[in-house]
C-alpha positions as CSV (number, residue, x, y, z in Angstrom):
1,M,-27.9,-20.6,99.1
2,A,-30.1,-18.6,97.4
3,G,-31.3,-15.4,99.3
4,G,-30.7,-17.3,102.1
5,D,-33.3,-19.7,101.2
6,E,-32.3,-23.4,101.7
7,V,-31.9,-24.6,98.1
8,P,-34.8,-27.8,97.8
9,E,-33.4,-31.0,96.3
10,M,-34.0,-31.8,92.6
11,G,-35.7,-34.5,90.9
12,F,-34.6,-35.1,87.4
13,V,-37.6,-34.5,85.2
14,E,-39.0,-37.2,83.3
15,R,-41.7,-38.4,80.6
16,S,-45.2,-39.9,80.9
17,G,-46.9,-39.8,77.6
18,C,-47.7,-36.4,76.9
19,Q,-46.4,-35.0,79.9
20,F,-43.2,-33.8,82.2
21,T,-43.3,-35.1,85.4
22,I,-41.2,-35.1,88.5
23,N,-41.2,-37.9,91.3
24,G,-44.4,-38.7,90.0
25,E,-46.0,-34.8,89.4
26,P,-47.2,-33.0,86.3
27,F,-44.3,-30.2,85.5
28,Y,-45.6,-27.5,83.3
29,F,-43.1,-24.5,83.1
30,N,-42.3,-21.0,82.1
31,G,-39.0,-20.6,81.1
32,W,-37.0,-18.1,79.1
33,N,-33.4,-18.3,77.1
34,S,-30.0,-17.0,78.0
35,Y,-27.9,-18.4,75.4
36,W,-25.0,-16.7,76.9
37,L,-24.7,-18.1,80.6
38,M,-21.3,-19.8,80.0
39,A,-19.6,-17.6,77.7
40,R,-20.0,-14.6,80.3
41,S,-19.1,-17.3,83.2
42,V,-15.7,-17.6,81.8
43,D,-14.4,-13.8,83.2
44,E,-15.2,-13.7,87.0
45,A,-16.1,-10.3,86.9
46,N,-18.6,-10.4,83.9
47,R,-20.1,-13.6,86.3
48,I,-22.2,-10.8,88.0
49,N,-24.6,-11.1,85.2
50,V,-25.1,-14.8,85.5
51,Q,-25.8,-14.1,88.8
52,D,-28.1,-10.9,88.2
53,M,-30.2,-12.9,85.1
54,L,-30.5,-15.9,87.4
55,K,-31.9,-14.0,90.6
56,E,-34.3,-12.1,88.2
57,A,-35.7,-14.8,86.1
58,A,-36.6,-17.0,90.0
59,G,-38.4,-13.9,91.0
60,L,-40.1,-14.1,88.2
61,G,-41.2,-17.5,88.8
62,L,-39.2,-19.2,86.2
63,T,-37.6,-22.7,85.7
64,V,-36.1,-23.9,83.0
65,C,-33.8,-21.7,80.9
66,R,-32.5,-22.9,77.8
67,T,-28.6,-22.2,77.0
68,W,-25.6,-23.0,74.7
69,A,-23.2,-25.9,76.1
70,F,-21.1,-25.5,72.8
71,N,-18.7,-22.7,71.4
72,D,-16.8,-23.9,68.7
73,A,-13.4,-22.0,68.0
74,G,-13.0,-18.3,68.1
75,Y,-13.0,-16.5,70.8
76,E,-13.3,-17.9,75.0
77,A,-14.0,-21.3,72.9
78,L,-15.5,-24.1,74.6
79,Q,-13.8,-26.5,72.1
80,L,-10.6,-25.4,70.7
81,S,-10.5,-28.2,67.9
82,P,-11.7,-32.0,67.6
83,G,-11.8,-33.4,71.5
84,K,-9.4,-30.2,72.3
85,Y,-11.2,-28.5,75.3
86,D,-10.1,-25.4,77.5
87,E,-10.6,-26.0,80.9
88,K,-11.4,-23.0,82.2
89,V,-14.3,-22.4,80.0
90,F,-15.5,-25.9,80.9
91,Q,-15.3,-24.3,84.9
92,A,-17.5,-21.8,83.2
93,L,-20.4,-24.2,82.4
94,D,-19.8,-25.6,85.8
95,Y,-20.5,-22.7,87.4
96,A,-23.3,-21.7,85.2
97,I,-25.0,-25.3,86.1
98,E,-24.3,-24.4,89.6
99,Q,-25.6,-21.4,89.7
100,A,-29.0,-22.1,88.3
101,K,-28.9,-24.9,91.1
102,Q,-28.8,-22.7,93.8
103,Y,-31.8,-20.6,92.3
104,G,-34.1,-23.8,92.0
105,I,-33.5,-23.6,87.9
106,R,-33.0,-26.5,85.6
107,L,-31.1,-25.9,82.3
108,L,-31.6,-27.2,78.4
109,L,-28.3,-27.8,77.2
110,V,-27.7,-27.2,73.6
111,F,-24.6,-29.2,71.7
112,V,-24.5,-27.3,68.8
113,N,-25.7,-24.7,66.6
114,N,-27.1,-24.7,63.3
115,W,-26.0,-21.4,62.7
116,D,-22.4,-19.9,62.1
117,D,-22.7,-18.1,65.8
118,Y,-20.2,-19.7,68.4
119,G,-19.2,-21.6,65.5
120,G,-22.0,-24.2,64.5
121,K,-22.0,-26.7,61.9
122,S,-19.8,-24.8,59.8
123,Q,-16.7,-24.9,62.4
124,Y,-17.5,-28.9,62.3
125,C,-16.8,-29.0,58.5
126,K,-13.7,-26.6,58.6
127,W,-12.0,-29.0,61.0
128,A,-12.9,-31.9,58.4
129,R,-11.5,-30.2,55.9
130,E,-8.2,-29.0,57.8
131,A,-7.7,-32.4,58.7
132,G,-7.6,-33.8,55.1
133,V,-11.0,-35.2,55.0
134,D,-13.1,-35.0,51.3
135,V,-15.7,-32.8,52.4
136,D,-18.0,-31.0,50.2
137,T,-17.2,-27.2,50.3
138,S,-20.6,-25.9,48.9
139,T,-22.8,-26.6,51.9
140,T,-22.2,-26.9,56.0
141,D,-25.0,-29.6,55.0
142,S,-21.8,-32.1,55.1
143,F,-21.9,-31.7,58.8
144,F,-24.9,-34.7,58.9
145,S,-23.2,-36.6,56.4
146,S,-19.5,-36.5,56.9
147,P,-18.0,-39.5,59.1
148,S,-15.8,-37.3,60.1
149,T,-18.0,-34.6,61.5
150,K,-20.1,-37.0,63.0
151,D,-17.4,-38.4,64.7
152,F,-15.9,-35.3,65.9
153,Y,-20.0,-34.5,67.4
154,K,-20.4,-37.5,68.9
155,A,-17.3,-36.9,71.2
156,H,-18.5,-33.4,71.6
157,I,-21.2,-34.7,73.1
158,K,-19.5,-37.5,75.0
159,A,-17.2,-34.5,76.6
160,I,-20.4,-32.5,77.6
161,V,-22.4,-35.4,79.3
162,T,-19.6,-37.2,80.8
163,R,-17.7,-34.2,82.3
164,V,-17.6,-34.1,86.4
165,N,-18.9,-30.7,87.3
166,S,-15.3,-29.4,89.0
167,I,-17.6,-27.4,91.9
168,S,-20.2,-30.4,93.2
169,G,-18.1,-33.2,91.8
170,I,-21.4,-34.6,90.1
171,P,-21.2,-35.9,86.7
172,Y,-23.7,-34.0,84.3
173,S,-24.7,-37.3,83.4
174,E,-26.1,-37.5,87.3
175,D,-27.1,-33.7,87.8
176,P,-30.8,-33.3,88.0
177,T,-30.5,-29.5,87.5
178,I,-29.8,-30.2,83.6
179,F,-33.2,-30.7,82.4
180,G,-32.0,-32.0,79.4
181,W,-29.9,-32.3,76.5
182,E,-30.4,-30.8,72.5
183,L,-29.3,-32.4,69.5
184,M,-28.9,-28.7,67.5
185,N,-30.4,-25.3,67.7
186,E,-32.5,-25.4,64.5
187,P,-31.4,-28.0,62.5
188,R,-32.0,-27.3,58.4
189,C,-30.5,-29.6,55.8
190,L,-31.1,-27.7,52.2
191,A,-28.7,-30.4,50.6
192,D,-31.3,-33.1,51.0
193,K,-34.9,-31.7,50.5
194,T,-36.3,-34.8,51.1
195,G,-35.5,-35.2,54.7
196,D,-34.0,-38.0,54.6
197,L,-30.3,-37.1,55.9
198,L,-31.3,-35.0,58.8
199,Q,-33.7,-37.8,59.8
200,H,-30.8,-40.6,59.8
201,W,-28.6,-38.1,61.6
202,I,-31.1,-37.3,64.2
203,E,-31.6,-41.3,64.7
204,E,-27.8,-41.9,65.2
205,M,-27.5,-39.1,67.0
206,A,-30.2,-39.6,69.9
207,D,-29.5,-43.2,70.0
208,Y,-25.8,-41.8,70.9
209,V,-26.7,-39.7,73.5
210,K,-29.2,-42.2,74.9
211,S,-26.1,-44.9,75.1
212,L,-24.1,-42.4,77.2
213,D,-26.8,-40.7,79.7
214,S,-30.6,-42.5,79.9
215,K,-31.4,-40.2,82.9
216,H,-32.1,-37.0,81.3
217,L,-34.8,-36.1,78.4
218,L,-33.7,-35.4,74.9
219,T,-35.0,-33.4,72.2
220,V,-34.3,-32.3,68.4
221,G,-34.6,-28.8,68.7
222,L,-36.7,-28.6,65.4
223,E,-38.0,-24.8,65.2
224,G,-41.2,-26.8,64.2
225,F,-41.8,-26.7,60.3
226,Y,-43.8,-29.0,58.3
227,G,-42.4,-31.2,56.0
228,K,-44.3,-34.0,53.8
229,S,-44.9,-36.6,56.6
230,S,-47.8,-34.0,57.4
231,P,-49.5,-32.9,54.4
232,E,-52.7,-31.6,56.1
233,S,-50.8,-29.4,58.9
234,L,-48.9,-27.6,55.9
235,V,-51.1,-24.9,55.9
236,A,-49.8,-23.7,59.6
237,N,-46.4,-23.4,57.7
238,P,-45.9,-19.3,57.9
239,Q,-44.6,-19.5,53.9
240,D,-44.7,-22.2,51.3
241,W,-40.7,-22.9,51.4
242,C,-40.5,-24.0,55.2
243,Q,-41.7,-27.4,53.8
244,Y,-38.1,-27.4,52.0
245,L,-35.8,-27.3,54.3
246,G,-35.1,-30.5,55.0
247,C,-36.8,-31.4,57.9
248,D,-40.1,-32.4,58.8
249,F,-41.7,-31.8,62.6
250,V,-43.9,-34.5,63.1
251,R,-41.5,-37.2,61.0
252,N,-38.0,-35.8,63.2
253,H,-40.0,-36.3,66.6
254,L,-41.3,-39.8,65.8
255,V,-37.8,-41.0,66.9
256,P,-37.9,-43.9,69.8
257,S,-34.8,-41.8,71.7
258,I,-36.5,-38.2,71.6
259,D,-38.4,-37.5,74.4
260,F,-40.4,-34.3,73.7
261,A,-41.3,-32.1,70.9
262,T,-40.2,-28.2,70.3
263,I,-41.2,-25.8,68.2
264,H,-39.8,-21.7,67.7
265,A,-42.5,-18.9,66.7
266,Y,-41.2,-15.2,65.3
267,P,-44.1,-14.3,63.4
268,D,-42.7,-10.8,62.4
269,A,-39.4,-12.9,61.3
270,W,-41.3,-15.2,59.3
271,R,-44.1,-13.1,57.8
272,S,-42.2,-9.6,57.0
273,D,-45.4,-8.9,54.6
274,L,-48.3,-9.0,57.3
275,D,-49.5,-6.6,59.9
276,I,-50.0,-7.3,63.3
277,T,-53.2,-8.7,62.9
278,G,-52.0,-11.1,60.2
279,L,-49.2,-12.6,62.6
280,M,-51.6,-13.0,65.5
281,K,-54.0,-14.8,63.5
282,Q,-50.4,-17.1,61.6
283,F,-49.1,-17.3,65.5
284,K,-52.3,-18.7,66.8
285,R,-52.6,-21.1,64.3
286,W,-49.0,-22.2,64.7
287,V,-48.9,-22.7,68.1
288,R,-52.1,-24.5,68.5
289,M,-51.8,-26.9,65.3
290,H,-48.6,-27.9,66.6
291,A,-50.2,-28.8,70.2
292,Q,-53.0,-30.6,68.8
293,D,-50.4,-32.4,66.7
294,T,-48.0,-33.1,69.3
295,E,-50.7,-34.3,71.5
296,E,-52.5,-36.7,68.7
297,K,-49.7,-37.9,66.7
298,L,-46.6,-37.7,68.7
299,Q,-48.2,-38.4,72.4
300,M,-45.3,-36.7,73.7
301,P,-44.7,-33.3,75.5
302,L,-43.9,-30.2,73.2
303,V,-42.0,-27.1,74.5
304,I,-42.4,-23.5,72.8
305,A,-38.6,-23.4,73.0
306,E,-37.7,-19.9,71.6
307,F,-40.5,-17.1,70.9
308,G,-40.7,-13.2,70.4
309,L,-42.0,-10.4,69.0
310,S,-39.6,-7.6,67.8
311,N,-39.5,-5.1,69.9
312,R,-40.5,-2.3,67.0
313,F,-44.0,-3.4,67.3
314,G,-43.9,-2.6,71.1
315,V,-45.1,-3.4,74.5
316,R,-48.9,-3.5,74.1
317,C,-48.2,-6.2,70.9
318,Q,-45.9,-8.0,72.8
319,R,-48.0,-8.4,75.9
320,H,-51.0,-9.1,73.8
321,M,-49.0,-12.1,71.6
322,F,-47.8,-13.5,74.8
323,K,-50.6,-13.8,76.9
324,S,-52.0,-16.0,73.2
325,L,-49.4,-18.7,73.9
326,F,-49.9,-18.5,77.5
327,D,-53.3,-19.4,77.5
328,V,-52.7,-22.3,75.5
329,V,-49.9,-23.5,77.8
330,Y,-51.6,-22.9,80.5
331,E,-55.3,-24.7,79.6
332,S,-52.8,-27.0,78.6
333,S,-51.8,-27.3,82.5
334,I,-55.3,-27.5,83.4
335,L,-56.6,-30.1,81.2
336,G,-53.2,-32.2,81.0
337,G,-52.4,-31.8,77.5
338,A,-49.3,-31.9,75.4
339,A,-48.3,-28.0,75.6
340,A,-46.0,-28.0,78.3
341,G,-43.6,-25.1,78.7
342,T,-42.6,-21.5,77.3
343,M,-39.0,-20.4,77.1
344,I,-39.0,-16.5,75.6
345,W,-36.0,-15.4,73.7
346,Q,-34.4,-13.6,75.2
347,L,-34.2,-12.1,78.9
348,L,-31.3,-10.2,79.8
349,P,-30.3,-8.3,83.0
350,E,-29.1,-4.8,82.5
351,G,-25.4,-4.2,81.5
352,M,-25.0,-6.3,78.4
353,D,-26.7,-4.0,75.8
354,G,-23.7,-6.4,73.6
355,F,-25.9,-9.0,73.5
356,K,-28.9,-7.3,72.7
357,D,-31.0,-8.7,69.5
358,S,-34.1,-7.2,68.5
359,Y,-36.0,-9.2,70.7
360,A,-34.1,-8.7,74.0
361,I,-36.0,-8.2,76.7
362,V,-34.4,-6.7,79.7
363,A,-37.1,-7.9,82.6
364,S,-36.3,-4.8,85.2
365,Q,-36.7,-2.2,82.4
366,E,-39.9,-4.2,81.0
367,P,-42.7,-4.0,83.6
368,V,-45.3,-5.3,81.7
369,I,-43.5,-8.2,80.4
370,S,-42.1,-9.1,83.8
371,K,-45.7,-8.9,85.8
372,L,-47.2,-10.8,82.7
373,L,-44.0,-13.4,83.1
374,A,-44.8,-13.6,86.9
375,L,-48.9,-14.4,86.4
376,Q,-48.0,-16.9,83.8
377,S,-46.0,-18.6,86.1
378,Q,-48.2,-18.5,89.2
379,R,-51.1,-19.8,86.7
380,L,-49.1,-23.1,86.2
381,K,-48.0,-23.2,90.2
382,L,-51.5,-23.2,90.8
383,A,-52.4,-25.8,88.3
384,I,-49.6,-28.2,89.4
385,E,-50.9,-27.7,93.1
386,L,-54.6,-28.9,91.5
387,H,-52.9,-32.0,89.6
388,R,-51.6,-32.8,92.9
389,T,-54.5,-32.5,95.3
390,N,-56.9,-33.3,92.6
391,Q,-59.0,-30.1,93.1
392,C,-60.8,-28.3,90.5
393,L,-60.5,-24.8,88.9
394,L,-63.0,-22.2,88.4
395,V,-62.3,-19.7,86.0
396,E,-64.6,-16.7,86.7
397,D,-65.9,-14.3,83.6
398,E,-66.2,-11.2,85.5
399,V,-63.3,-9.8,87.7
400,E,-65.0,-8.9,90.8
401,G,-63.5,-6.5,94.5
402,K,-60.4,-4.2,94.7
403,E,-59.7,-1.7,91.8
404,E,-56.5,-3.0,91.3
405,E,-57.8,-6.6,90.9
406,K,-60.1,-4.9,87.8
407,E,-56.7,-3.1,86.2
408,E,-54.8,-6.1,86.6
409,S,-57.3,-8.2,84.4
410,W,-57.5,-5.1,82.0
411,L,-54.2,-4.9,81.2
412,F,-53.2,-8.6,80.9
413,G,-56.3,-10.6,80.5
414,L,-56.2,-12.8,82.5
415,K,-59.2,-13.7,84.2
416,K,-59.6,-14.1,87.9
417,L,-58.4,-17.7,89.0
418,S,-60.5,-19.4,92.0
419,I,-60.2,-23.1,93.7
420,C,-63.3,-25.1,94.0
421,G,-63.4,-27.7,96.7
422,A,-61.9,-31.0,96.6
423,G,-63.4,-34.0,94.5
424,H,-64.2,-32.3,91.4
425,N,-62.5,-34.0,88.5
426,K,-63.7,-31.7,85.8
427,Y,-62.3,-28.5,84.9
428,S,-64.5,-25.2,84.1
429,I,-61.8,-23.0,82.0
């Protein structure tokens, strides 16, 4: 129970062409990243952070959270060594899933990290060397080619997907609280700039996941950099080096077992040479080109699975950039397009200063961003309802009426919404 309200039964999120659906109806979502849900659930004294975050997110209308289903070696590790797990930490993940369910929130669970944080592919290579396997020590990209690391990774996938929740008794593979699976956070393979090695790994691992679980959706976890398969789209890459990372947005997603595409967006991290005007231009081109290519070339939903602007730019610039993204997804939700969800990086409750990075937002301390998030949630909820009832939406150019409505429109740049009558089959944007 959350706030004394009965939690409605969840249905599995499915895919129909370019749209997510639940029980046959379109599903567009406003979400966020809190990668630490499992980590903060290990110690019962810290579980209040998980409860507070989920409660705050639900209050903002957020419905999907992206979080880690891995912690390889190190402090409070889930996977202590290949195939050996700490049951207490696994029960922490059980707890995070059950808590999310109580607030009507779904989780996108990530299997492993490209980076060293929480273990990642480097830890798998280390395990292989410790087992006497001849693994190239010059690169962690051996993770993608070594039979041993691939077997270790498959065993981890199986351990997660087939896990039976110790609280609910429901296998993860049968739990609609789980939105879907992600193969890796931000995969790159600099050891093979042709992209073939990573492509083959994606194909193999995606098929393996689906052999264990056909009910949940699956994505790769890409940042979205274009490669040689889309020369006409290379202009959207932040810089020239992005095409040589061994990943390819279009090619990597054109795998039969992959259900939806992702991109990440950190314009100031990728282009530190640009001012805010240049960053905004680059950000908008990045988002819109991916939305178009996902719809036309991939014909699957697109999730902006991480996005942020450093706090050094201030809340006004953040609001402006976030709104431009929200408008793309909102328009897509009205028109039945591929841009289906956003997940801000990252939200924190109060009392977690040690987890802050330059993009972190404490929702209770940032009323402008919180209000923008809540308004986007309301817009998407309205759009879903319009699809369900076959109504159309009228977006007015001028906001009339109460002074607070005018102030709200000026502050957030959102136009006033009103519903036309039933019977219309076109939308006015």
